[in-house]
C-alpha positions as YAML, in Angstrom:
chain: A
units: angstrom
residues:
- id: 1
  name: ARG
  ca: [-9.49, 42.22, 63.22]
- id: 2
  name: HIS
  ca: [-12.49, 40.58, 61.74]
- id: 3
  name: SER
  ca: [-15.01, 38.78, 63.86]
- id: 4
  name: PRO
  ca: [-15.89, 34.94, 63.36]
- id: 5
  name: SER
  ca: [-19.26, 35.79, 62.80]
- id: 6
  name: MET
  ca: [-18.26, 38.50, 59.93]
- id: 7
  name: LEU
  ca: [-15.73, 35.78, 58.45]
- id: 8
  name: GLY
  ca: [-18.70, 33.01, 58.18]
- id: 9
  name: SER
  ca: [-20.84, 35.89, 56.86]
- id: 10
  name: ILE
  ca: [-18.25, 36.32, 54.45]
- id: 11
  name: TYR
  ca: [-17.81, 32.85, 53.66]
- id: 12
  name: VAL
  ca: [-21.26, 32.36, 52.98]
- id: 13
  name: VAL
  ca: [-21.58, 34.93, 50.63]
- id: 14
  name: VAL
  ca: [-18.43, 33.68, 48.58]
- id: 15
  name: SER
  ca: [-19.52, 30.36, 48.41]
- id: 16
  name: GLN
  ca: [-22.43, 31.32, 47.12]
- id: 17
  name: TYR
  ca: [-20.83, 32.76, 44.14]
- id: 18
  name: VAL
  ca: [-17.63, 30.70, 43.77]
- id: 19
  name: PRO
  ca: [-18.65, 27.23, 42.05]
- id: 20
  name: SER
  ca: [-17.95, 23.58, 43.36]
- id: 21
  name: LEU
  ca: [-15.29, 21.32, 41.85]
- id: 22
  name: GLU
  ca: [-18.30, 19.07, 40.61]
- id: 23
  name: SER
  ca: [-20.00, 21.77, 39.19]
- id: 24
  name: LEU
  ca: [-16.86, 22.98, 37.62]
- id: 25
  name: GLN
  ca: [-15.85, 19.53, 36.55]
- id: 26
  name: ALA
  ca: [-19.68, 19.23, 35.16]
- id: 27
  name: ALA
  ca: [-19.20, 22.72, 33.22]
- id: 28
  name: LEU
  ca: [-16.17, 21.15, 31.84]
- id: 29
  name: THR
  ca: [-17.67, 18.45, 30.50]
- id: 30
  name: ALA
  ca: [-20.13, 19.91, 28.91]
- id: 31
  name: VAL
  ca: [-18.23, 22.26, 27.04]
- id: 32
  name: GLY
  ca: [-16.19, 18.92, 26.21]
- id: 33
  name: PHE
  ca: [-18.73, 17.49, 24.88]
- id: 34
  name: ALA
  ca: [-20.00, 20.31, 22.54]
- id: 35
  name: LEU
  ca: [-16.69, 21.12, 21.59]
- id: 36
  name: ALA
  ca: [-16.59, 17.10, 20.66]
- id: 37
  name: ILE
  ca: [-20.29, 17.62, 18.70]
- id: 38
  name: ALA
  ca: [-19.28, 20.80, 17.17]
- id: 39
  name: TRP
  ca: [-16.18, 19.03, 15.17]
- id: 40
  name: LEU
  ca: [-18.04, 16.27, 14.03]
- id: 41
  name: LEU
  ca: [-20.79, 18.38, 12.62]
- id: 42
  name: LEU
  ca: [-17.68, 20.86, 10.96]
- id: 43
  name: ASP
  ca: [-15.89, 17.23, 9.96]
- id: 44
  name: CYS
  ca: [-19.16, 16.09, 8.57]
- id: 45
  name: PHE
  ca: [-19.81, 19.16, 6.29]
- id: 46
  name: GLN
  ca: [-16.46, 19.43, 4.98]
- id: 47
  name: GLN
  ca: [-16.70, 15.87, 4.01]
- id: 48
  name: ARG
  ca: [-19.87, 16.70, 1.93]
- id: 49
  name: GLN
  ca: [-18.18, 19.78, 0.75]
- id: 50
  name: ILE
  ca: [-15.36, 18.14, -0.79]
- id: 51
  name: SER
  ca: [-17.57, 15.22, -1.92]
- id: 52
  name: LYS
  ca: [-19.72, 18.03, -3.58]
- id: 53
  name: GLU
  ca: [-16.65, 19.87, -5.45]
- id: 54
  name: ASN
  ca: [-15.35, 16.40, -6.45]
- id: 55
  name: ARG
  ca: [-18.68, 15.84, -8.07]
- id: 56
  name: ASP
  ca: [-18.83, 19.06, -9.66]
- id: 57
  name: ALA
  ca: [-15.55, 19.15, -10.99]
- id: 58
  name: ASP
  ca: [-15.04, 18.58, -14.60]
- id: 59
  name: ALA
  ca: [-12.73, 15.83, -14.91]
- id: 60
  name: ALA
  ca: [-11.32, 17.57, -18.34]
- id: 61
  name: GLY
  ca: [-10.39, 21.11, -16.33]
- id: 62
  name: LEU
  ca: [-8.22, 18.60, -13.95]
- id: 63
  name: PRO
  ca: [-4.67, 19.06, -14.26]
- id: 64
  name: GLN
  ca: [-2.86, 15.71, -15.30]
- id: 65
  name: LEU
  ca: [-0.26, 14.88, -13.05]
- id: 66
  name: SER
  ca: [2.78, 12.14, -14.11]
- id: 67
  name: LEU
  ca: [3.65, 9.56, -12.02]
- id: 68
  name: ALA
  ca: [6.68, 11.11, -11.38]
- id: 69
  name: ALA
  ca: [4.66, 14.07, -9.84]
- id: 70
  name: VAL
  ca: [2.85, 12.20, -7.78]
- id: 71
  name: ASN
  ca: [5.68, 10.37, -6.06]
- id: 72
  name: LEU
  ca: [7.34, 13.69, -5.10]
- id: 73
  name: HIS
  ca: [4.19, 14.32, -2.53]
- id: 74
  name: ASP
  ca: [4.95, 11.76, -0.16]
- id: 75
  name: GLY
  ca: [5.00, 14.02, 3.01]
- id: 76
  name: CYS
  ca: [8.82, 13.83, 2.76]
- id: 77
  name: LYS
  ca: [9.84, 15.20, -0.57]
- id: 78
  name: LEU
  ca: [7.27, 17.76, -0.39]
- id: 79
  name: PRO
  ca: [4.93, 18.72, 2.62]
- id: 80
  name: ILE
  ca: [1.69, 18.06, 1.01]
- id: 81
  name: VAL
  ca: [0.49, 14.36, 0.28]
- id: 82
  name: TYR
  ca: [-1.01, 12.75, -2.73]
- id: 83
  name: CYS
  ca: [-2.42, 9.23, -3.13]
- id: 84
  name: CYS
  ca: [-4.01, 7.84, -6.20]
- id: 85
  name: ILE
  ca: [-6.80, 5.51, -7.34]
- id: 86
  name: LYS
  ca: [-8.27, 4.55, -10.60]
- id: 87
  name: GLY
  ca: [-6.68, 7.54, -12.31]
- id: 88
  name: ARG
  ca: [-7.72, 10.35, -9.65]
- id: 89
  name: VAL
  ca: [-4.96, 12.15, -7.57]
- id: 90
  name: TYR
  ca: [-6.29, 13.46, -4.04]
- id: 91
  name: ASP
  ca: [-4.68, 15.46, -1.73]
- id: 92
  name: VAL
  ca: [-4.40, 13.48, 1.81]
- id: 93
  name: THR
  ca: [-2.33, 15.91, 3.67]
- id: 94
  name: SER
  ca: [-5.26, 16.32, 6.19]
- id: 95
  name: SER
  ca: [-5.27, 12.71, 7.32]
- id: 96
  name: ALA
  ca: [-2.56, 11.82, 9.87]
- id: 97
  name: ASN
  ca: [-2.99, 8.16, 8.28]
- id: 98
  name: PHE
  ca: [-0.88, 9.30, 5.39]
- id: 99
  name: ALA
  ca: [1.73, 10.92, 7.07]
- id: 100
  name: PRO
  ca: [5.23, 9.31, 6.55]
- id: 101
  name: GLY
  ca: [5.62, 6.30, 9.13]
- id: 102
  name: ALA
  ca: [1.50, 6.13, 9.87]
- id: 103
  name: THR
  ca: [-0.57, 3.47, 9.17]
- id: 104
  name: TYR
  ca: [-1.09, 4.45, 5.53]
- id: 105
  name: GLY
  ca: [2.10, 6.60, 5.05]
- id: 106
  name: PHE
  ca: [3.38, 3.75, 2.55]
- id: 107
  name: LEU
  ca: [0.58, 4.91, -0.07]
- id: 108
  name: ALA
  ca: [1.87, 8.33, 0.16]
- id: 109
  name: GLY
  ca: [3.07, 9.62, -3.22]
- id: 110
  name: THR
  ca: [2.29, 6.50, -4.68]
- id: 111
  name: ASP
  ca: [-0.76, 5.20, -7.19]
- id: 112
  name: ALA
  ca: [-2.49, 2.71, -5.25]
- id: 113
  name: THR
  ca: [-4.84, 1.44, -8.04]
- id: 114
  name: VAL
  ca: [-3.53, -2.03, -8.30]
- id: 115
  name: GLY
  ca: [-2.79, -2.84, -4.73]
- id: 116
  name: MET
  ca: [-6.24, -1.12, -3.73]
- id: 117
  name: ALA
  ca: [-7.92, -3.46, -6.38]
- id: 118
  name: LYS
  ca: [-6.47, -6.71, -5.14]
- id: 119
  name: MET
  ca: [-6.84, -5.22, -1.59]
- id: 120
  name: SER
  ca: [-3.31, -6.13, -1.00]
- id: 121
  name: TYR
  ca: [-0.65, -4.38, 1.12]
- id: 122
  name: ASP
  ca: [2.14, -5.53, -1.44]
- id: 123
  name: LYS
  ca: [4.42, -2.97, -1.93]
- id: 124
  name: ALA
  ca: [5.07, -4.34, -5.37]
- id: 125
  name: TYR
  ca: [1.62, -3.12, -6.13]
- id: 126
  name: LEU
  ca: [2.54, 0.48, -5.56]
- id: 127
  name: ASN
  ca: [3.00, 2.94, -8.52]
- id: 128
  name: CYS
  ca: [2.09, -0.59, -10.63]
- id: 129
  name: LEU
  ca: [0.89, 0.61, -13.87]
- id: 130
  name: ASP
  ca: [-0.33, -2.88, -15.17]
- id: 131
  name: PHE
  ca: [-4.20, -1.84, -15.23]
- id: 132
  name: GLY
  ca: [-4.65, -4.12, -18.00]
- id: 133
  name: SER
  ca: [-4.00, -7.11, -15.32]
- id: 134
  name: LEU
  ca: [-7.15, -5.99, -13.14]
- id: 135
  name: THR
  ca: [-10.49, -8.29, -13.48]
- id: 136
  name: GLU
  ca: [-13.78, -6.76, -14.09]
- id: 137
  name: ASP
  ca: [-15.00, -7.49, -9.91]
- id: 138
  name: GLU
  ca: [-11.30, -5.46, -9.27]
- id: 139
  name: TRP
  ca: [-12.64, -2.55, -11.01]
- id: 140
  name: ARG
  ca: [-15.92, -2.67, -9.49]
- id: 141
  name: ASP
  ca: [-13.96, -2.75, -5.88]
- id: 142
  name: LEU
  ca: [-12.13, 0.39, -7.31]
- id: 143
  name: ASP
  ca: [-15.19, 2.22, -7.73]
- id: 144
  name: GLY
  ca: [-15.78, 1.80, -4.05]
- id: 145
  name: TRP
  ca: [-12.51, 3.26, -2.93]
- id: 146
  name: VAL
  ca: [-13.04, 5.97, -5.27]
- id: 147
  name: SER
  ca: [-16.44, 6.82, -4.02]
- id: 148
  name: TYR
  ca: [-14.82, 6.87, -0.12]
- id: 149
  name: MET
  ca: [-11.93, 9.21, -1.23]
- id: 150
  name: ASP
  ca: [-14.34, 11.20, -3.07]
- id: 151
  name: ALA
  ca: [-16.28, 11.62, 0.31]
- id: 152
  name: LYS
  ca: [-13.09, 12.54, 2.21]
- id: 153
  name: TYR
  ca: [-10.32, 14.27, 0.20]
- id: 154
  name: ARG
  ca: [-10.27, 16.97, -2.80]
- id: 155
  name: CYS
  ca: [-9.11, 15.17, -6.06]
- id: 156
  name: VAL
  ca: [-6.54, 17.35, -7.21]
- id: 157
  name: GLY
  ca: [-5.79, 15.88, -10.53]
- id: 158
  name: LEU
  ca: [-5.75, 12.84, -12.69]
- id: 159
  name: LEU
  ca: [-2.83, 10.77, -13.14]
- id: 160
  name: LYS
  ca: [-1.34, 11.05, -16.62]
- id: 161
  name: GLU
  ca: [-0.25, 7.50, -17.05]
- id: 162
  name: PHE
  ca: [-3.99, 6.31, -15.98]
- id: 163
  name: VAL
  ca: [-5.65, 8.80, -18.53]
- id: 164
  name: SER
  ca: [-3.43, 7.03, -21.57]
- id: 165
  name: TYR
  ca: [-4.52, 3.62, -20.41]
- id: 166
  name: SER
  ca: [-8.00, 4.93, -20.29]
- id: 167
  name: GLU
  ca: [-7.83, 6.46, -23.82]
- id: 168
  name: ARG
  ca: [-5.92, 2.99, -24.96]
- id: 169
  name: LYS
  ca: [-8.11, 0.36, -23.55]
- id: 170
  name: PRO
  ca: [-11.73, 1.01, -22.05]
- id: 171
  name: GLN
  ca: [-12.27, -0.59, -18.51]
- id: 172
  name: PRO
  ca: [-14.41, -3.89, -18.31]
- id: 173
  name: GLY
  ca: [-17.72, -3.18, -17.82]
- id: 174
  name: LYS
  ca: [-17.61, 0.24, -19.03]
- id: 175
  name: LYS
  ca: [-19.44, 1.00, -22.63]
...
């Protein structure tokens, strides 16, 4: 048997080395905060890397994909998700927003050029290849969307139908 004074001594020694609940919570909060900062930095680095790769990519070296091929990449038929804007096909698989049933899931596997130019959720504009109907202002709006997508997602190809359109009729405001 241990004497009460000996147990008290053991308690004092152990309590010096066992952290309190408050200090454990503080440590876990600090670790969580550090992980959040690390994740944000990694995400920022990855976006900068993707943006650089997209800027450096030679458009002539990118494969041309038909609209039918893009349509297969909707997250249902194939696990890879593509979204196309202004002839640029982006791999948006990394974004939960483009998953089936998600906020932008309706854009998965589509050419969203006309709908994004018109800032419309109307599904009639999905895969609409009537690029000639867009105004000069709508083309400028698309440039903003392309900049956003270039900074966030890897461009994996060019839409064959858009390339054909561009070769036949240059976009307004472009010389």
